[in-house]
C-alpha positions in Angstrom: 79.0 -57.7 -244.7 81.9 -55.9 -243.0 81.9 -54.5 -239.5 80.5 -51.2 -240.7 77.3 -52.7 -242.1 77.1 -55.4 -239.2 77.1 -52.6 -236.7 74.4 -50.7 -238.4 72.2 -53.9 -238.6 72.9 -54.6 -235.0 72.0 -51.2 -234.1 68.8 -51.3 -236.0 67.9 -54.5 -234.2 68.6 -52.9 -230.8 66.7 -49.8 -231.6 63.5 -51.9 -232.6 64.0 -54.2 -229.5 65.2 -51.7 -226.7 64.8 -48.2 -228.0 67.5 -45.4 -228.0 67.9 -44.9 -224.3 68.2 -48.5 -223.2 70.5 -49.7 -226.0 74.1 -50.0 -224.7 77.2 -50.2 -226.8 77.6 -53.9 -225.6 74.1 -54.5 -226.9 75.1 -53.3 -230.3 78.2 -55.5 -230.2 76.4 -58.6 -229.2 73.6 -58.0 -231.8 76.3 -57.5 -234.5 79.2 -59.9 -233.7 81.6 -57.2 -233.7 83.7 -55.5 -231.0 83.5 -52.2 -229.1 86.4 -50.6 -230.8 84.8 -50.9 -234.1 81.9 -48.5 -233.0 84.3 -45.8 -232.6 86.3 -46.7 -235.6 83.4 -46.7 -238.0 80.9 -44.3 -236.4 82.7 -42.1 -233.8 80.3 -43.0 -231.1 77.4 -45.1 -230.1 74.9 -42.1 -230.4 76.2 -41.4 -233.9 75.6 -45.2 -234.8 72.2 -45.1 -233.3 71.2 -42.0 -235.2 72.4 -43.7 -238.5 70.2 -46.8 -237.5 67.2 -44.5 -236.8 67.6 -42.8 -240.2 68.0 -46.0 -242.0 64.8 -47.5 -240.3 63.0 -44.2 -241.3 64.1 -44.5 -244.8 63.1 -48.1 -245.1 59.8 -47.2 -243.6 59.3 -44.6 -246.1 60.4 -46.7 -249.0 57.9 -49.5 -247.9 54.7 -47.6 -248.6 55.5 -45.0 -251.2 55.2 -47.3 -254.1 51.7 -48.1 -253.2 50.6 -44.6 -253.4 47.8 -43.7 -255.7 46.1 -40.6 -256.9 47.3 -37.3 -258.4 50.0 -35.4 -256.6 48.2 -33.0 -254.2 44.8 -34.6 -254.5 42.6 -35.8 -251.7 42.9 -39.3 -253.1 46.7 -39.1 -252.9 46.4 -37.6 -249.2 44.3 -40.4 -248.1 46.4 -43.1 -249.9 49.7 -41.9 -248.1 47.8 -42.0 -244.7 46.5 -45.6 -245.6 50.1 -46.5 -246.0 51.3 -44.8 -242.9 48.6 -46.0 -240.7 48.7 -49.6 -242.3 52.2 -50.0 -241.3 52.1 -48.1 -237.8 52.8 -51.4 -236.0 56.1 -52.1 -237.9 57.1 -48.4 -237.6 56.2 -48.0 -233.8 59.8 -48.7 -232.7 61.1 -45.8 -235.0 58.5 -43.4 -233.8 59.2 -44.6 -230.0 62.9 -43.8 -230.6 62.0 -40.4 -232.0 59.9 -39.5 -229.1 62.6 -40.7 -226.7 65.1 -38.3 -228.2 62.5 -35.5 -228.3 61.6 -36.0 -224.6 65.2 -36.1 -223.4 64.9 -32.4 -222.8 68.5 -31.6 -223.9 70.2 -34.7 -222.3 71.3 -35.8 -225.5 72.2 -32.8 -227.3 74.6 -34.5 -229.9 72.1 -37.1 -230.7 69.5 -34.5 -231.3 72.0 -32.6 -233.5 72.7 -35.7 -235.7 68.9 -36.4 -236.2 68.1 -32.5 -236.9 70.7 -32.7 -239.6 68.6 -35.5 -241.5 65.3 -33.5 -240.8 65.3 -31.8 -244.2 65.6 -35.1 -246.1 62.7 -36.4 -244.2 60.5 -33.5 -245.0 61.6 -33.7 -248.7 60.4 -37.3 -248.7 57.1 -36.5 -247.2 56.4 -33.7 -249.6 57.3 -36.1 -252.5 54.9 -38.8 -251.1 52.0 -36.3 -250.7 52.5 -34.2 -253.7 54.4 -36.3 -256.1 56.9 -33.5 -256.5 60.5 -35.0 -257.1 62.7 -34.1 -254.0 65.3 -32.6 -256.3 62.6 -29.9 -257.4 62.0 -28.7 -253.9 63.4 -25.5 -252.5 63.9 -24.4 -249.0 60.6 -22.7 -248.7 58.8 -26.0 -249.8 60.8 -27.9 -247.2 60.0 -25.4 -244.3 56.4 -25.0 -245.2 54.8 -28.0 -246.7 57.5 -30.4 -245.3 57.0 -28.9 -241.9 53.2 -29.3 -242.1 53.4 -33.0 -243.2 56.0 -33.6 -240.6 53.8 -32.2 -237.9 50.8 -34.3 -239.1 52.7 -37.6 -239.4 54.4 -37.0 -235.9 51.0 -36.2 -234.3 49.1 -39.1 -235.9 52.0 -41.6 -235.0 51.9 -40.3 -231.4 48.1 -40.9 -231.3 48.5 -44.5 -232.6 51.1 -45.3 -230.1 49.1 -43.8 -227.0 45.7 -45.0 -227.8 45.3 -47.1 -231.1 41.5 -47.6 -230.3 40.7 -43.7 -230.5 43.4 -42.9 -233.1 42.3 -41.2 -236.3 42.0 -43.1 -239.4 43.2 -42.3 -243.0 39.4 -41.6 -243.9 39.0 -39.3 -241.0 42.2 -37.5 -241.7 41.2 -36.9 -245.3 37.8 -35.7 -244.5 39.2 -33.3 -241.8 41.8 -31.9 -244.4 39.0 -31.5 -246.9 36.9 -29.7 -244.4 39.7 -27.6 -243.3 40.7 -26.5 -246.7 37.1 -25.8 -247.6 36.7 -23.6 -244.6 40.0 -21.7 -245.4 39.1 -21.0 -248.8 35.6 -19.7 -248.0 37.0 -17.6 -245.2 37.0 -17.3 -241.5 34.0 -18.9 -239.7 32.5 -20.4 -242.8 29.6 -22.8 -241.9 29.8 -26.5 -242.6 27.9 -27.1 -245.8 26.8 -30.4 -244.6 
């Protein structure tokens, strides 16, 4: 591997071990076996490198469960299958979600970092739509990304936050699926429909 790849791997390691905020450029250099100047040369800044590391971890996390998804696209079976994969891997993905929350809670103290991560948001939403519906990412339009992608992003962010804060009380894949089924049933029957059970 060259310095660029070594830096990315070092930054990913630091992200998992220390998070966004506590990781310094020196930490990355120590973890990667490179030098300080190489961060600026290859990535422009530590924050840009950490953003790339975060995106790489998110992609690795997404790729790790999508092949195991079962069920027809858009079905409750597929919905449950995706959630089983997400929740089943929540422990290994916790550092990525913790980093995401660090950035979100920074209240504007890291505007460049937020911009870099926001730029990759559309791709993340496309990946989520593809996982839940089976629609290839290249077939999605902007409305799909804003609506379905936004819904899945909100759900996954909330679920992972619940698992980080209180794993004992966090929602399961079965509960999410039943909740989605019941909500969809109520919406199709009209406002205020009674529970059929």
